[in-house]
Backbone as ProteinMPNN parsed JSONL, in Angstrom:
{"seq_chain_A": "XXXXXXXXXXXXXXXXXXXXXXXXXXXXXXXXXXXXXXXXXXXXXXXXXXXXXXXXXXXXXXXXXXXXXXXXXX", "coords_chain_A": {"N_chain_A": [[46.262, -11.82, -18.678], [45.701, -15.214, -19.342], [45.001, -17.548, -16.711], [46.818, -20.751, -16.329], [45.076, -22.868, -15.661], [42.666, -22.246, -16.468], [42.761, -22.235, -19.16], [43.498, -24.916, -19.769], [41.144, -26.632, -19.245], [39.689, -25.605, -21.152], [41.067, -26.732, -23.29], [40.686, -29.371, -23.247], [37.761, -29.484, -24.153], [35.787, -30.26, -26.804], [36.516, -28.621, -30.139], [34.08, -27.11, -31.108], [32.68, -26.61, -28.89], [34.224, -24.958, -27.118], [33.408, -22.235, -27.606], [31.859, -19.341, -26.05], [29.269, -18.872, -27.087], [28.236, -21.379, -27.766], [28.458, -23.112, -25.607], [26.501, -21.624, -24.251], [24.148, -22.127, -25.602], [24.192, -24.953, -25.4], [23.623, -25.309, -22.755], [20.897, -24.41, -22.615], [19.638, -25.768, -24.487], [19.915, -28.285, -22.704], [18.452, -27.25, -20.591], [15.849, -27.462, -21.875], [15.755, -30.089, -22.16], [15.723, -31.246, -19.662], [13.383, -29.97, -18.717], [11.435, -31.32, -20.356], [11.898, -34.007, -19.45], [10.747, -33.762, -16.725], [8.102, -33.002, -17.29], [5.771, -34.689, -16.746], [5.66, -34.919, -14.033], [5.308, -32.124, -13.553], [2.82, -31.475, -14.341], [0.136, -32.485, -13.531], [-2.347, -33.214, -14.625], [-4.196, -35.042, -17.146], [-3.621, -34.5, -20.481], [-5.198, -35.04, -22.616], [-7.449, -35.895, -21.498], [-11.397, -35.837, -21.522], [-14.112, -33.83, -20.868], [-17.21, -33.156, -21.213], [-19.159, -31.608, -20.119], [-18.051, -29.685, -19.085], [-17.839, -28.214, -21.669], [-16.421, -25.485, -23.511], [-16.228, -23.815, -21.363], [-15.551, -20.697, -19.478], [-12.317, -19.317, -18.527], [-10.861, -20.029, -15.069], [-10.077, -20.245, -11.723], [-9.065, -22.597, -11.348], [-8.322, -23.734, -13.912], [-6.424, -21.45, -15.959], [-6.859, -20.973, -18.694], [-9.342, -21.983, -19.486], [-11.654, -24.035, -21.238], [-11.707, -26.139, -24.036], [-13.7, -26.795, -26.965], [-14.519, -29.471, -26.668], [-14.131, -29.954, -24.103], [-11.526, -30.061, -23.132], [-8.811, -29.232, -21.077], [-7.28, -26.033, -21.711]], "CA_chain_A": [[46.855, -13.116, -19.007], [44.834, -16.256, -18.504], [45.794, -18.538, -16.046], [46.972, -22.141, -16.967], [44.003, -23.818, -15.463], [41.478, -21.977, -17.402], [42.995, -22.666, -20.543], [43.574, -26.369, -19.65], [39.805, -27.285, -19.5], [39.15, -25.488, -22.411], [41.471, -27.617, -24.571], [40.122, -30.807, -23.319], [36.542, -29.757, -24.842], [35.863, -30.457, -28.497], [36.635, -27.295, -30.738], [32.689, -26.427, -31.4], [32.343, -26.23, -27.466], [34.785, -23.874, -26.742], [33.01, -20.573, -27.575], [30.806, -19.068, -25.134], [27.941, -18.903, -27.714], [28.091, -22.774, -27.883], [28.153, -22.988, -23.954], [24.815, -20.908, -23.789], [23.256, -22.952, -26.275], [24.409, -26.158, -24.648], [22.734, -24.948, -21.584], [19.417, -24.02, -23.057], [19.192, -27.435, -24.769], [19.886, -29.188, -21.319], [17.247, -26.968, -19.674], [14.694, -27.937, -22.523], [15.706, -31.798, -21.789], [15.28, -31.446, -18.252], [11.827, -29.747, -18.619], [10.467, -32.07, -20.948], [11.897, -34.888, -18.75], [10.021, -33.626, -15.724], [6.9, -32.646, -17.473], [4.869, -35.612, -15.851], [5.476, -34.49, -12.615], [4.755, -30.756, -13.057], [1.596, -31.094, -15.089], [-0.512, -33.491, -13.243], [-3.584, -33.375, -15.171], [-4.022, -35.923, -18.405], [-3.995, -33.454, -21.378], [-6.411, -35.674, -23.618], [-8.879, -35.967, -20.699], [-12.201, -34.914, -22.027], [-15.297, -33.749, -19.717], [-18.245, -32.614, -22.177], [-20.133, -31.201, -19.113], [-17.456, -28.32, -19.163], [-17.381, -27.754, -22.942], [-16.307, -23.876, -23.764], [-16.135, -22.984, -20.023], [-14.501, -19.862, -19.421], [-10.997, -19.24, -17.488], [-11.438, -19.789, -13.854], [-8.686, -20.222, -10.74], [-8.602, -23.875, -11.462], [-7.593, -23.884, -15.259], [-6.285, -20.143, -16.35], [-7.346, -20.893, -19.924], [-10.472, -22.381, -19.813], [-11.569, -25.241, -21.909], [-12.027, -26.179, -25.545], [-15.114, -27.407, -27.624], [-14.236, -31.068, -26.258], [-13.924, -30.165, -22.425], [-10.249, -30.418, -22.534], [-7.942, -28.041, -20.427], [-6.523, -25.385, -22.862]], "C_chain_A": [[46.115, -14.329, -18.719], [45.638, -17.079, -17.761], [45.748, -19.858, -16.731], [45.869, -23.082, -16.613], [43.03, -23.564, -16.391], [41.63, -22.575, -18.637], [42.911, -24.095, -20.886], [42.444, -26.965, -19.998], [39.335, -26.901, -20.742], [39.36, -26.305, -23.776], [41.013, -28.815, -24.303], [38.551, -30.73, -24.163], [36.688, -29.778, -26.348], [35.694, -28.945, -29.019], [34.966, -26.71, -30.925], [32.334, -25.951, -29.896], [33.152, -25.213, -26.631], [34.382, -22.386, -26.966], [32.241, -20.379, -26.528], [29.556, -19.179, -25.926], [27.567, -20.454, -27.677], [27.558, -23.511, -26.626], [26.743, -22.704, -23.659], [23.946, -21.943, -24.534], [23.101, -24.442, -25.845], [23.485, -26.244, -23.384], [21.329, -24.873, -21.654], [18.871, -25.248, -23.726], [19.022, -28.199, -23.62], [18.777, -28.845, -20.516], [16.125, -27.422, -20.242], [14.608, -29.451, -22.41], [15.227, -31.8, -20.55], [13.59, -31.073, -18.088], [11.123, -30.671, -19.286], [10.416, -33.394, -20.076], [10.836, -34.99, -17.422], [8.697, -33.144, -16.014], [5.782, -33.721, -16.744], [4.633, -35.265, -14.8], [5.188, -33.032, -12.212], [3.452, -30.615, -13.494], [0.831, -32.474, -14.701], [-1.844, -34.021, -13.771], [-3.305, -34.246, -16.626], [-4.279, -34.671, -19.59], [-4.89, -33.845, -22.308], [-7.741, -36.187, -22.75], [-9.852, -35.402, -21.168], [-13.615, -34.784, -20.863], [-16.152, -32.787, -20.6], [-18.992, -31.626, -21.413], [-19.11, -29.576, -19.078], [-16.529, -27.661, -20.359], [-17.403, -26.015, -22.908], [-16.301, -23.137, -22.461], [-15.101, -22.068, -19.991], [-13.422, -20.161, -18.41], [-11.605, -19.44, -16.121], [-9.896, -20.008, -12.952], [-8.222, -21.445, -11.204], [-7.723, -24.035, -12.683], [-7.692, -22.252, -15.912], [-6.814, -20.06, -17.8], [-8.582, -21.314, -20.378], [-10.547, -24.008, -20.5], [-12.01, -25.322, -23.814], [-13.321, -26.76, -25.796], [-15.43, -29.168, -27.189], [-14.196, -31.162, -24.673], [-12.501, -30.372, -22.144], [-9.427, -29.072, -21.904], [-6.983, -27.544, -21.704], [-5.317, -25.177, -22.384]], "O_chain_A": [[45.883, -14.415, -17.513], [46.806, -17.332, -18.058], [44.877, -20.141, -17.554], [45.752, -24.1, -17.295], [42.541, -24.457, -17.083], [40.794, -23.321, -19.146], [42.431, -24.529, -21.934], [42.46, -27.777, -20.923], [38.652, -27.664, -21.425], [38.643, -26.538, -24.75], [40.893, -29.501, -25.318], [38.146, -31.735, -24.747], [37.659, -29.328, -26.955], [34.916, -28.156, -28.483], [34.934, -25.487, -30.785], [31.702, -24.903, -29.764], [32.725, -24.727, -25.584], [35.047, -21.46, -26.5], [31.875, -21.417, -25.977], [28.641, -19.68, -25.273], [26.363, -20.661, -27.527], [26.583, -24.259, -26.555], [25.982, -23.39, -22.977], [23.054, -22.536, -23.928], [22.031, -25.046, -25.933], [22.736, -27.188, -23.134], [20.627, -25.284, -20.73], [17.734, -25.663, -23.499], [17.96, -28.809, -23.501], [18.149, -29.668, -19.85], [15.253, -27.833, -19.477], [13.531, -30.032, -22.546], [14.191, -32.438, -20.361], [12.764, -31.753, -17.479], [10.026, -30.917, -18.786], [9.337, -33.948, -19.868], [10.23, -36.02, -17.125], [8.031, -32.828, -15.028], [4.873, -33.155, -16.136], [3.467, -35.219, -14.409], [4.918, -32.648, -11.074], [2.839, -29.633, -13.073], [0.893, -33.451, -15.448], [-2.344, -35.085, -13.408], [-2.215, -34.094, -17.179], [-5.253, -33.939, -19.413], [-5.454, -32.929, -22.907], [-8.756, -36.718, -23.201], [-9.588, -34.228, -21.427], [-13.949, -35.727, -20.146], [-15.766, -31.622, -20.695], [-19.507, -30.726, -22.077], [-19.671, -28.481, -19.049], [-15.45, -27.068, -20.385], [-18.297, -25.382, -22.346], [-16.364, -21.908, -22.462], [-13.954, -22.346, -20.342], [-13.529, -21.061, -17.578], [-12.767, -19.076, -15.943], [-8.794, -19.932, -13.495], [-7.03, -21.517, -11.5], [-6.556, -24.409, -12.576], [-8.77, -21.81, -16.308], [-7.247, -18.951, -18.112], [-8.945, -21.08, -21.531], [-9.732, -24.913, -20.318], [-12.56, -24.465, -24.507], [-13.997, -27.196, -24.865], [-16.439, -29.828, -27.437], [-14.223, -32.232, -24.065], [-12.175, -30.817, -21.044], [-9.569, -27.963, -22.42], [-6.249, -28.219, -22.425], [-4.455, -24.655, -23.09]]}, "name": "protein", "num_of_chains": 1, "seq": "XXXXXXXXXXXXXXXXXXXXXXXXXXXXXXXXXXXXXXXXXXXXXXXXXXXXXXXXXXXXXXXXXXXXXXXXXX"}
């Protein structure tokens, strides 16, 4: 039998959020939003910066995937 406290907080939620699947989906969406909002602090390089001297350079410790034909980080 469920406790009274457990069922009370579920009754306060809108009907679509009462299922466990909806709560998992909401957690995943919240994670994506936080990751997107924190991207400027995580990826410190400008994704559009070009360095033609490093055109098609192979992967290295600095950049794991190398450079494309315009010298951008892949």
